C-alpha positions, -999 to 999 in steps of 0.1 A, spaced: 98 -242 98 66 -230 109 34 -238 90 17 -205 98 23 -170 85 38 -143 111 23 -111 115 58 -99 125 73 -107 91 66 -84 64 68 -109 36 43 -131 54 19 -101 58 21 -98 20 17 -133 14 -15 -132 35 -30 -107 11 -28 -133 -16 -37 -162 5 -3 -179 0 15 -204 24 47 -195 44 78 -194 22 58 -191 -10 73 -166 -35 55 -132 -36 35 -127 -67 47 -103 -95 31 -68 -97 7 -71 -125 -29 -60 -131 -44 -88 -115 -23 -88 -83 -26 -50 -80 -64 -54 -80 -61 -81 -53 -39 -57 -31 -63 -28 -39 -93 -48 -28 -75 -58 4 -65 -22 13 -101 -9 4 -116 -34 26 -93 -26 56 -96 11 54 -124 18 77 -133 51 62 -115 72 89 -93 99 74 -56 92 80 -32 120 82 3 118 65 24 133 37 26 127 0 61 130 -17 64 128 -56 96 115 -70 121 141 -76 108 165 -50 127 173 -18 95 182 3 62 164 7 28 179 11 7 172 42 -24 152 32 -52 131 45 -59 97 30 -96 94 26 -98 62 7 -85 38 -18 -93 46 -56 -116 23 -73 -93 13 -102 -55 5 -105 -29 17 -130 -3 -6 -143 23 22 -143 15 38 -109 -2 9 -91 -29 14 -64 -39 52 -57 -51 68 -26 -78 93 -25 -61 123 -10 -71 156 4 -47 184 12 -41 222 10 -21 219 -22 -33 187 -38 -65 166 -39 -76 136 -58 -62 101 -68 -25 99 -62 -3 69 -63 -1 52 -28 36 45 -33 41 83 -24 19 83 8 36 79 42 11 79 70 20 95 104 33 73 132 6 56 153 -19 51 125 -31 14 123 -32 15 85 4 27 82 19 -9 83 -5 -20 56 6 8 33 43 2 40 39 -34 31 22 -26 -1 50 0 -9 77 -26 -3 60 -51 -25 54 -27 -52 91 -15 -51 104 -51 -53 80 -59 -82 67 -86 -60 100 -104 -59 113 -112 -24 145 -93 -16 
């Protein structure tokens, strides 16, 4: 077994957010871990607007949006929020509903967060 985290492994990329060793269980989703993840995402988002889509649960079609930043606070029920701008919506929306376009460097970071959020921080 390797002693270093792999950038090719989603669980290892999530572990790196929390400073964990390879094979460590992922932390549960809670206010403290959400804040750690929020800070991580906010630090890595360089301020360049990123194009994508936002799809709310229960809707069949998403809205085109631009992710402009990460909201300054987390919500226990909805997690980390992105600062979104679009024709039909603008403001803070749960990052869980954001899908960035292919080719965006930040896309993998958002997908890793969404996977962790959906699993409640428990490895699948």
